[in-house]
N, C-alpha and C positions, 0 to 999 in steps of 0.2 A: 504494500500500500504506500502510495506517495505521501510525503510529508505535506501537511496543509500549508498553504502559502509558500511553498518551496520556491516558486519562481520569483515572487516578491522578495523573499528572503535573499536569494542570490543577487538580485538587482540592488537591493539596499546595501549589501556589503560592497559590491562593486562601485556603486555611486559614492558611498562614504569614503572609500579609499581614493577614488578619483578626486573628490572634493578635498580630502586631506592633503593630497599631493599639491593641489592648487594653493591652498591657504599657506602651506609651508614655504611657498615662494615669496610670500609677504612677511612671514613671521621673522621678527628681528630686523626688518628692513625699514625703508622709508615709504610710507603709503598714506593716502588721504584718510582722514578720520574726522568725525564731527559728532555733535550731540543731538540726539533725536528729541530731546526735551526730558526734563525730570532727571538730569544727570544719567542719561541712558546712552552710552556711546555706541557708535557703529563705524565700521571701516569699509574701505573698498573691498577688502578681502571677504567680509560678510556678504556683501552684495554679489560679488563674483561667484562665491560658493552657492549662494541661493539660486542664482540663475542656472548654474550647472545642475544642481540637484533637481530643480523643477523640470528642466529639460529631460534629464535621465528618468526620473521617477514617473512623470506624467506620460511618458511614452508607453508605459506598460498598459495603462487603461485610461483613456481620456475621461471616462466617466467617474473615476475616483476623485474625491474632493481634495482640496489643498489648503493647509493652514501652516503658515510659517511666520516666524518673528519678523522677517524682512520683506514680507509681501502684504499688501493691503488685503484685509479680510474679505472673503467672498462668502456671503451667506448661503450660497448654493451647496456648500460643503455639508450643511446640516441635513440635506435631503439625499446626499450621496450614500450609496450602499457602504462604501468604505472611503476613508480619507487619510491622506498622508499628513502627518504632523511633524514638522521639521524645524530644527534650529541649525542654521548653517555653521555658526560658531557660538556654542553655549560657553560663556566665560570670556566675553570680549574684553573685559577689563584686564584679565590675566594675559590674554593674547597681546594687548597693547603694551603691557609691562614687560613682555618677554618671558613670562612665566609659563611652564608647560602644564597648566591646569585648565585646559579648555578642551572642548570636544565637539564633534559633529554628531548631532542626534537626529535619528530617523525612526519614526514609528508609523505603522499602518493601523488605523483604528476602525473597528467594526462594532456597532451597537455600544458605543461609549467605552469599549475596552481595547487596549492594544493587543494585536494578534501577531505582530512581527516587529522586531526592534533591533536597532544597531546603535551603539555609542562608540565612536572612534576618536581616540586621542592621537593625532598624527605626530605630535611632538615626542611621545613616549612609545609610539607604535603599539598601543593597547587597543584591541578591538573586542568589545563586549557585544554579544548578540544572543537572541532568543527568538523562538517561534512558539505560538500557543501550543500547549500540550507537549512541549519539548524541553530539554535542559537549557540552562544558560551556559555560555562558553566565553572564555577569554583566549583569544588567539587560537581558537579551535579546540581548546582543552575544557572539559566540563568543570564548572565551578559551583561551589555552594557557599552559603552564608556561614558566618562563624557560629559556633555553638555557645557563645557567651550567655550566661544565665544570671548575671548580677550586674547592677549598676556600678558597683565599686570597681575602679580601674578599667572600666569599659573604654574602648577607643571610639570616640564620638566625633563625627563631622558636624560642626555647627559654628555659628558666629562666635568669635572670641569674646569672652566675658559675659555671654548671655546667661550663664548659670550662676553668676555672682550678683545679678541685678536684685534690687530691693523688692521687686514684684513678687518674689517667691516667699511663701509663708514660713518655709523651713528650708535649711540648707540642702543642697544636692550632695550626694556622696562625691568623693574625689574621683574624677574621671580624666582621661587623657583626651583633651579637646583640641582639634585642629580645624582650620578653615580651608576650603577649596572654593574657587570662584564658580566653577561649573557644577550646576545641580545634576545634570545628566552624568557627568564623570563621577560625582559622589555616589550615585546609584550603582555604577559599575564597581566601585571600590567596596561597597557594602556587599554586593553580590559575590564578589571574589573572596570575601572574608578578610580583606586587608584592613578594613575598619569594621567595628561591630554594629554601629548604629549611626543614624543621621536624623537631625531635626531641623526643620524650617519653621520659623515663627512669623514670618511675613509672607505675603502672597507670592505665588509663582505661576507661570503660565504653562499651558499644556505642552508647549514645545520644549519646556525645561524638563518635564516629568514623565511624559507618556512612554518613551522608550525605556527609561529607568524603571518605571513601574513593572513592566513585563519582565525585564531582566532580573530584578530583585525577586519577583515571585517565582520565576523559573529556577532560580537558585535556591528555593526553599524558604525565602523570606517573606516578610509582610511589608506593605506600604499602604498607609491610610492617612486620613487627616487626624487631628488631635483628639477627635471623639471616637476614633476607631472605624469610621466609615470608609469604604473603598472609594478611590478617586474615580470620577466619571469624566471622560474626555470628549472633545468635539461637541460641547454644549454651546448654547448661544453666546455665553460669556466664557471664553476658554481660559479660565483662571481658577486656581486652587487657593484656598485661604491659608493653608499651612500643611505640614507633612511630617510624618515620622516613619522611618524605615529601619528594620533590623530583622534578625532571626526571630522566630516565633516567641521564645521565652523572654528575650530582652525586649522585644516589641511590647509584650504585655506589661512588663515592668515599667517601661517608659510611659505607656498610656496611663497606668495607675499613678505614677508620680506626677504627670501633667494634670491629672484630675484633682490633685490636692491644691493646686494653685501655688 
C-alpha cells in the first residue's frame, strides 16, 4: 500500500531543499531588508524563497489552497480541499543576524490538521519531516521525543526570563531554558529529543506551527494550546494564541503548572 500523501511529501522535501539552497546564497551577505510594520522584518531572501516555493508546490495541484507569511491572504484557501501552509524563512531575525536558527517550513493541511510536513534548516542541514500516520524523521532517521517526566532540569525552549516574571503565583522548578528564533525549528528540536519541551506565551501564526505540529506528534509528542486543546489550522484567522509542546508526560506536567497561574 502506498504511503498517503507520498507525492506531496517528496515534493515538499525537494522544494524545501531547493529553497534552502537559494536562501543560503543570501545568508551572511548583503541583501535588501525592511520592516513590514510592528517590528516585523522581511528580506529579499524571504520573498525569493516564497516565490520559489509557491511555484514548486502549486504545480502539484492548482486546486490546493495557499497560505504563506509573505503572500497576501486569499480567502479561497478556506474552501480548498487541502492547503499549503508555508513560511519561506521562519526566524528572519536570526537569519538577518547571521545566526543558524531559522528554517523553511512547509505543511499541507486537510480539515484543519497537517497531513504532510517538512522543516528544513539549511544552515545546519537538518531536515525534519513527517506524513500523517507515519514516523517523524531527521535527515531520514526516525526520531522520537524525549522521555523526560519532570519539570526539574527539563531542557525548555522559551523566551529568556519568562519563568522568572512576577505573573507567576509560585516559582517554577529550575529548568534549562534556551531561546531559538524559529518556532518551526523549535518543533523539530522537540521532536528529535534534543530539547524536552517548548512554550509560547504570545501568539503565533499557522505558518510558524503547522509543520511543527505534525512532526512533534509523529515523534510521539503533544502540541496544544495552554488549555490542552489541539491546534486547528487554515481557519479564517490563521493565528494561534499560545502553544506548549513536549513528550506526553512532560506535556501534562507543563499544562498542570500553567493552570496554576
